[in-house]
C-alpha positions in Angstrom: 0.0 0.0 0.0 1.4 3.5 -0.8 3.0 5.1 2.1 1.1 8.3 1.8 -2.4 6.5 1.9 -1.5 4.4 4.9 -0.1 7.6 6.7 -3.5 9.3 6.1 -5.4 6.3 7.8 -2.9 6.3 10.7 -3.2 10.0 11.3 -7.0 9.6 11.9 -6.4 7.2 14.8 -3.1 8.2 16.5 -4.7 10.4 19.1 -7.5 8.1 20.1 -7.3 7.2 23.8 -7.4 3.4 23.9 -5.3 0.8 25.6 -2.1 -0.2 23.5 -3.5 -3.7 22.8 -6.6 -2.2 21.3 -4.6 0.4 19.3 -2.3 -2.3 18.0 -5.2 -4.6 17.0 -7.1 -1.6 15.4 -3.8 -0.6 13.5 -3.4 -4.0 12.0 -7.1 -4.3 11.1 -7.1 -0.9 9.4 -4.0 -1.7 7.4 -5.5 -5.1 6.3 -8.9 -3.4 5.5 -7.2 -0.6 3.4 -5.1 -3.3 1.5 -8.2 -5.3 0.7 -10.2 -2.4 -0.6 -7.4 -1.0 -2.8 -6.8 -4.4 -4.4 -10.4 -5.2 -5.2 -11.2 -4.8 -9.0 -14.4 -6.6 -9.8 -17.7 -6.9 -8.2 -17.0 -10.4 -7.2 -13.9 -9.3 -5.4 -15.8 -6.5 -3.6 -18.3 -9.0 -2.2 -15.4 -11.1 -1.0 -13.8 -7.9 0.5 -17.1 -7.2 2.2 -17.2 -10.5 3.9 -13.6 -10.1 5.0 -14.3 -6.7 6.3 -17.2 -8.0 8.4 -15.0 -10.8 9.7 -12.2 -8.3 10.6 -14.6 -6.0 12.4 -16.2 -9.0 14.3 -12.7 -10.1 15.3 -11.9 -6.6 16.4 -15.1 -6.2 18.4 -14.3 -9.5 20.2 -10.8 -8.3 21.0 -12.1 -5.0 22.4 -14.8 -6.9 24.4 -12.2 -9.4 25.8 -9.8 -6.6 26.8 -12.6 -4.6 28.5 -13.8 -7.6 30.4 -10.4 -8.5 31.6 -9.8 -4.8 32.7 -13.2 -4.9 34.6 -12.3 -8.2 36.3 -9.0 -6.9 37.3 -10.4 -3.6 38.7 -13.0 -5.5 40.6 -10.6 -8.1 42.1 -8.1 -5.5 43.1 -10.7 -3.3 44.8 -12.1 -6.3 46.6 -8.7 -7.5 47.9 -7.9 -4.0 49.3 -10.9 -4.1 51.6 -9.5 -6.4 54.2 -6.1 -4.7 54.9 -7.7 -1.4 54.8 -10.4 -2.4 57.3 -7.6 -3.6 59.6 -5.7 -0.3 59.4 -8.9 1.5 60.2 -9.7 -0.7 63.2 -6.3 -0.6 64.7 -6.1 3.1 64.4 -9.5 3.4 66.2 -8.4 1.0 68.9 -5.3 3.1 69.6 -7.4 6.2 69.9 -9.9 4.6 72.3 -7.6 2.7 74.6 -4.6 5.1 74.8 -6.1 8.5 74.0 -5.3 9.9 77.4 -1.6 8.8 77.2 -0.9 10.1 73.8 0.3 13.8 73.2 -2.0 15.8 71.1 0.1 15.5 68.0 -0.1 11.6 68.0 -3.8 11.8 68.6 -4.1 14.1 65.6 -2.0 11.7 63.4 -4.2 8.8 64.5 -7.3 10.7 63.7 -6.0 11.5 60.2 -5.1 7.9 59.6 -8.6 6.7 60.6 -10.4 9.4 58.4 -8.1 8.7 55.4 -8.8 5.0 55.7 -12.5 5.6 55.9 -12.3 7.8 52.8 -10.3 5.2 50.9 -12.9 2.5 51.9 -15.6 4.7 50.4 -13.7 5.0 47.2 -13.2 1.3 46.9 -16.9 0.7 47.5 -17.7 3.3 44.7 -15.2 1.4 42.3 -16.8 -1.9 43.1 -20.3 -0.6 42.3 -18.9 0.9 39.1 -17.4 -2.4 38.1 -20.6 -4.3 38.8 -22.5 -2.1 36.4 -20.8 -3.9 33.5 -22.1 -7.2 34.6 -25.7 -6.6 35.8 -28.5 -7.4 33.6 -30.8 -4.6 32.6 -34.5 -4.7 33.2 -36.7 -3.2 30.4 -39.6 -1.3 32.0 -41.3 2.1 31.8 -39.5 4.7 33.9 -40.9 8.1 34.8 -37.8 10.3 35.0 -39.8 13.3 36.0 -41.1 11.5 39.1 -37.5 10.6 40.0 -36.5 14.2 39.6 -39.3 15.4 41.8 -38.5 13.0 44.5 -34.8 13.9 44.4 -35.6 17.7 44.5 -37.7 17.0 47.6 -34.9 15.1 49.3 -32.5 17.9 48.5 -34.7 20.6 49.9 -35.2 18.6 53.1 -31.6 17.9 53.6 -30.7 21.7 53.3 -33.9 23.6 54.2 -32.1 27.0 54.6 -31.1 27.0 50.9 -33.1 29.0 48.4 -33.7 27.0 45.3 -36.0 26.8 42.3 -36.6 23.4 40.5 -38.1 23.5 37.1 -39.1 19.9 36.2 -40.9 19.0 33.0 -43.6 16.4 33.7 -44.2 13.1 32.2 -40.7 12.4 30.7 -40.7 8.6 30.3 -38.3 6.1 28.9 -37.7 2.4 28.6 -34.9 1.2 30.8 -33.8 -0.1 34.2 -35.4 2.0 36.9 -32.9 1.3 39.6 -29.9 2.3 37.3 -31.8 5.3 35.8 -32.6 6.5 39.3 -28.8 6.5 40.0 -28.4 8.7 36.8 -31.0 11.2 37.9 -29.8 11.5 41.5 -26.2 12.0 40.5 -27.0 14.7 38.0 -29.3 16.5 40.3 -27.1 16.2 43.3 -24.2 17.6 41.3 -26.4 20.5 40.3 -27.3 21.1 43.9 -23.7 21.0 44.9 -22.3 23.3 42.4 -25.0 26.0 42.9 -24.6 26.2 46.7 -22.8 29.6 46.3 -25.7 31.2 44.5 -28.3 33.3 46.3 -31.0 31.3 44.6 -30.1 28.0 42.8 -32.0 27.4 39.6 -32.1 23.7 38.5 -34.0 22.5 35.6 -34.8 19.0 34.2 -36.4 18.6 30.8 -36.4 17.1 27.3 -36.3 18.4 23.8 -35.5 17.4 20.2 -31.8 17.7 19.2 -30.4 16.5 16.0 -33.4 14.2 15.5 -33.1 12.6 18.9 -35.3 13.1 22.1 -32.6 14.4 24.5 -32.9 14.9 28.2 -31.1 17.7 30.1 -30.2 18.8 33.6 -29.3 22.5 33.7 -28.1 24.7 36.5 -26.9 28.2 37.2 -23.8 27.1 39.3 -20.2 27.7 39.0 -19.8 26.0 35.5 -16.6 24.8 34.0 -14.2 25.3 31.1 -15.3 23.5 27.9 -11.8 22.1 27.4 -12.6 20.0 30.4 -16.0 18.7 29.1 -14.8 15.2 28.4 -12.3 15.0 31.3 -15.1 15.2 33.9 -16.5 11.8 32.8 -13.2 10.1 33.8 -12.9 8.5 37.2 -11.3 10.7 39.9 -10.8 13.6 37.4 -12.0 16.4 39.6 -12.3 19.9 38.2 -12.9 21.7 41.5 -11.4 21.7 45.0 -12.6 18.7 47.0 -12.7 20.8 50.2 -15.2 23.2 48.7 -17.2 20.6 46.6 -16.7 17.2 48.3 -17.2 13.9 46.5 -15.4 10.9 45.2 -14.9 12.0 41.6 -16.7 8.9 40.2 -20.3 10.0 40.0 -20.3 11.2 36.4 -18.3 8.1 35.3 -21.1 5.9 36.8 -23.6 8.1 35.1 -21.9 7.7 31.7 -21.6 3.9 32.0 -25.3 3.5 32.8 -26.4 5.8 29.9 -24.0 3.8 27.5 -25.4 0.5 28.7 -28.9 1.9 27.7 -27.7 2.5 24.2 -27.4 6.3 24.7 -24.8 9.0 25.2 -24.1 11.8 27.5 -22.3 15.1 27.1 -22.0 18.4 28.9 -21.9 22.1 28.0 -20.9 24.9 30.4 -19.2 28.3 31.0 -17.3 29.3 34.1 -19.5 31.3 36.4 -22.6 30.7 34.2 -23.7 27.2 35.0 -23.6 23.7 33.2 -25.9 21.6 31.2 -25.8 17.8 30.9 -27.5 16.2 28.0 -28.2 12.6 27.6 -30.2 10.3 25.2 -32.0 7.1 25.9 -34.5 4.8 24.1 -37.4 7.0 24.4 -41.1 6.5 24.8 -42.5 10.0 25.6 -46.1 10.6 26.7 
């Protein structure tokens, strides 16, 4: 194959963020595909090429699925194995505090307290990772889900939890979809709690949930008037532990949006975000819709 043609193909994929094994397999498949297409001269050969292309794509899909499955299994087993030693560290730090608190100087007591709090935080992160890993294996139920009802219930919980806050919730009624109600509830609660968290510095928080037509697809959105974000970070925020804001000001585990994205993807949809610093953020997502 001419070098310039192969270089053009390679240039299209060189910046794709995939594991090296997947990149290597994709690189080989693309090269084989390009070679086959350029050498086909007759209709009969094109039919043969089409079949070979389908085989290559199927093999590539199988490789990617296998790699993803292995990675998920590794993540799950690693997180699971970390639980026991971490629980021991936490327990022993607590015992030292309780039994010898009066004999330790203040700085030692402070160190023990930090150890215990850090181990508790790590334990919560591990639990979040385990839940994220399990999302890839759990079977999906297909039922009618009223997202508006979930949004209303979540808004009520948020108001009760912080009654002193001034907030306006605008929730479009009767937004329904087919999907797993338990997982879609996780999606809605994560997005609305994020909006609640990042609007806490506003005199009056304004949080909206609705749906509209975008590019021929029924699209849901959660919009807020919070602190917003730089659009250059729009995709980074869906990566695990990629925090855009100071954790002391806006606490969390940095895994909520990763969980949301995985659930949306499992429902055959996609999610993306738009925002501007100081002017709020909007999260859009698509699903298999049945609007009434």
